Phi, psi and omega in degrees: 000318179297319180295320179297319179296323179294320178297316179297320179297318179294320178296318179296318179295319179297319179295318179297316179297318178298319179295317179298317179295321178297315179299317180296319179295317179294322179297319179294317180297321178292317182295328181274355179084005181281340179229123184253077173240163179293141177275152173293143181270340186054037181241113184297326182295334178295333181298323181258003183297141175241042179288323172237114181209142180283073189243342183277129184291343183261321185229007173085241188296137178199177178258134172295145178306133177062018177286159185224144176217133178259115187255121184236125173221184176298328186271333190203161169229110186228152173245120178264140177226146178254148178274192185295340179258003180089005179276141169280084188196166173292168181298134180235153175250149179293318174289141183279342181063032178084359180268146173282139185221149179242127173274128182248121182245146177167191183253220186295327176298319180288318178300328179099043178303119174086005178228153176294154184306316184290345181268353180291154182296328180292320179289326176295320177295320178298317181292321184286328186257340186076007179260138178293132175241104184276113187270113178251020180287153174207148172280183178103035180057055186267113186261176183301322178298319178294322179296319176296316181294325176297317178298314184298322190249356179219300189297324183289348175289344179267129176306131179203161185246345182203166181229136173242115180251117181258115179261144176241093183304335181307324179224354184294321179295321180287319180298333181266002181267113185299318181295319177296316184296326180298334179264324187268321186247051182299131177084000180272141177271114186210146175270149178216143165270118179243152181124197181237145179303127007259011186262099180241152175234137178273122178231167177233140171275138184288147177282131177292128179269105181250146176300143181302322181298323179293317180295318181294319179297317179297316179295321179297318179297321181288325183278341185238358179219147171290327182300318179299321179287327176295318179299315179299317180297316181294321177296319179296317179295322179295319178293322179299316178294321180295334179279359176061042174278134183295145178296137183073027181309133177232115186297336178289345185236323196262012176288158179260163176303322179295320179293321177293321178296324179292321176296320177300321177299316179298314180295324177296317179292324178295317177299317178300313183292328185275350183065227183263014179294140177295140180232128174250124178254124177253149165242133184251126179272148169254178184301320182295325178294317182291317179297321178293321178296322179292332181271317189249358180088191187301134179283158181281336188300311183305317180296318181291320179292324178299320178294315179299314182294322179298319180292334180263009181059045175241150173270143181238138178221120176266126182270358180299313179300320181293320179293316180295329184276359181306128187296336180267005183096142184296333182299331183286356178272354187240154176297150184294319184250023185208166181258009180268161175296146166267191181299323180294319178297319177296321179295318180297318179297317180299318180296321179295318179294317179302321183286331190250335186293121185294324185290334175295315181294327180291330185267000181294000000 
């Protein structure tokens, strides 16, 4: 029995040593930029944080009111906070109090992943124009259907005079594709328009019911170990491959006719819900879109979206030309270890919107 205990002790020590060496190796790979996974925050409050949770019955992922999350990567250390309505924004009131206001819809780029609140393009627009810009952006694979549903069931309750919708072709077509989501976003509660143009039905994928202990353990591993984040990254990549997405996917080029028709349905519903309010639709490029444009020339998406928006009485602005024309190179608009905009990218986007948005010029 004593000998057996000694063997178990040696095995446990060997496993512990292997884990320590693995953690040290992963930490070095992340610090050197060779591995781009999320770093542990070593923050206990993140384990129980509900800053991103599939909790809203209408559009899925959202932030619990007054929730907090500490985000740590190679590039930044930031604390995100939500207001009383779950927005990553300062406190807002539903009545406008006589002020002109713009509702801003979008995903992680709009929410401001990796940048301080004051550096986001919506906050820069608010400062430059003196007009309130209510930021309803959120991360969590948030697609156009969810953005429309958020407007329908939350954002439109706030007095506003215009809408700015920021689309990210890099994942928006996929995030709104029900078949892709069944493989990539298993267990996530999300709305989808399914069917064929023009006959669509709104459905929801059911939320996976997991034991609380399992969720807490997974979060603890992610917040306190590199290994937990590596496992999450590998699972995500395996699901992405299983969904049969082409290598080097570029959303400005690789969308299907059905996916474009579904986006047109979302924009049509947004126009209906917004009435005659002016709407500006932006498209945001990622690195793969820019690299493909440099190789293959102008993408087809901007021309097609411009036609759709014109028919719906919306203004359309593609930010790819402005990003490519950046005097310091387009790469300087993005975080070093991430595909999101940094403060410079947000500033460039704000300047482009200021120059082109018709309702700003109308309100001068």
